[in-house]
VOSE-279977 format. One record per residue (C-alpha): x, y, z; residue in three letters. Coordinates in steps of 0.5 Angstrom, whole numbers, plus 2048, in hexadecimal, padded with zeros to 3 digits. Layout:
BEGIN
XYZAla
...
***
This chain:
BEGIN
88E91B8B4Met
89291F8B7Ile
89891C8B3Gly
89491C8ACAsp
8939258ADLys
89A9268AFLys
89C9218A9Lys
8979268A5Thr
89A92D8A8Ile
8A192A8A6Thr
89F92889FArg
89C92F89EGln
8A29338A1Thr
8A693089CIle
8A2931896Met
8A1938899Glu
8A893989AGlu
8A9935893Gly
8A593A88FPhe
8A9941892Lys
8B093F890Leu
8AD93D88ATyr
8A9942887Ala
8B0946889Glu
8B5943886Arg
8B293E882Gly
8B2937883Ile
8B9934881Glu
8BC938884Leu
8B993688BVal
8BB93088EThr
8B792B893Leu
8BC92D899Pro
8BB934898Glu
8B4932898Ile
8B492E89EAla
8B99338A2Asp
8B39398A1Ala
8AD9358A4Ser
8B29338A9Ile
8B192B8A8Val
8B69268A7Gly
8B99258A1Arg
8B791E8A0Ala
8B09208A3Thr
8AE92389BIle
8AE91C89APhe
8AA91989EArg
8A591D89BTyr
8A691E893Phe
8AB91988FAsn
8B091E88BAsn
8AF925889Lys
8AB924884Leu
8A5921888Glu
8A692788CLeu
8A692C887Val
89F928884Ile
89D92888BSer
89E92F88CIle
89B932885Ala
89592E887Ser
89493088ETyr
89593888DLys
890938887Trp
88B93488BGlu
88C939890Glu
88B93F88CTyr
88593C888Ile
88193B88FLys
883942891Ala
88194688BTyr
87B94188BGln
879942892Asp
87994A891Asn
87494A88BThr
86C94888DAsp
86A94288BGlu
86394588BAla
86594A886Asp
868945881Ile
862942881Gln
85F94987ELys
86594A879Leu
863949871Ser
86994586EGly
86C94B86CAla
86D94E873Glu
870947874Trp
875948870Leu
87894F872Lys
87894C879Leu
87C946876Tyr
88194C873Leu
88194F879Asp
88494A87DSer
88A94A879Phe
88B953879Leu
88B951881Asp
89094D881Leu
89495287DTyr
892958882Arg
892953889Asn
89694C887His
89C94E883Ala
8A0949887Asp
89B944886Leu
89C94787ELeu
8A494687FArg
8A393E882Phe
8A093D87CAsn
8A493F878Tyr
8AA93A87AAsn
8A593587BPhe
8A4934874Asn
8AB934873Ile
8AD930877Phe
8A892A876Val
8A992B86FArg
8B192A86FAsn
8B0924875Glu
8AC921870Lys
8A591F874Gly
8A0919873Thr
89991A873Pro
899916879Glu
89D91B87DGln
89992187AMet
89391E87CGln
892922882Pro
89492987FTyr
88F927878Met
88A92687DHis
88992D87FIle
88992E879Val
883929877Asp
88092D87DLys
88093387ALeu
87E92F873Gly
87792D877Gly
876933879Gln
877937872Phe
87293286FHis
86C934874Glu
86E93B872Met
86E93986ATyr
86793686BGlu
86493C86EArg
867941868Gly
86493B864Met
85C93B867Lys
85C942868Asp
85F944861Gly
866949864Thr
86B944862Leu
86E94385BAsn
86C93C85BThr
86F93B854Glu
87593A856Ile
87693485APro
876934862Glu
87D931862Gln
88093685EGlu
87E93C861Met
880938868Phe
887937865Ser
88793E861Thr
885943867Thr
88A93E86CPhe
89093E868His
890946865Ile
88E94886CMet
892945871Leu
89894686BAla
89694D86BAla
89794E874Val
89D94A875Thr
8A194D86FArg
8A0954872Tyr
8A0950879Ala
8A794E878Val
8AA954874Gly
8AA95186DLeu
8A695786AVal
8A995D869Tyr
8A596286CVal
8A696A869Tyr
8A796F86CGlu
8A097286FAsn
89D96B86CAla
897968871Asp
89895F870Pro
892960874Glu
88E96486FLys
89195F869Glu
88E95986DLeu
88795D86FVal
88795D866Arg
889956864Leu
88395486AGlu
87F958866Lys
88195585FMet
88094E861Leu
879951864Leu
87795385DArg
87A94D85AGlu
87794885EPhe
87094C860Thr
86A94B85BAla
867951857Gly
***
């Protein structure tokens, strides 16, 4: 039991240190020996937990997104969610992207680097499965929201569920990421957060009824 706990702690330490380095410097430039040194483990130890760099990167992405989603949901009272209309729940979902921009720019920077890395490495569907599991979980929660919006008439259900999920997810994640990593030129005195809030309102108008 103690050995299992130690293994869990070591694995998490490697992922946390890898996340910090990847978010700060990019994935391509960071070597596994550097992560081992930052984690204060032997360089061979990493390969006891991860077969290669791609597996480590995908594990980090899955771990950190799972961690963020759980923390965000823990801060939202389940009883209050049950009282929300479909449209109100959609706003809560879109608000999570603004929360990412305000409080978790490191996760957005990592995810940006992650997308580039796995595309270049040509990760297979089997290798990507842990990460896609997180997306599937989000899709399941979105389905509950969409079903509620159908029943209470607050969502524009003429738009198919998958299209609404894909559009909101990709547009909001792309927007907050571009601001977080500095891909958007911000004019003097411009307020990026104000622009993101306006984008959220546009999506709400598009996808809510009336």
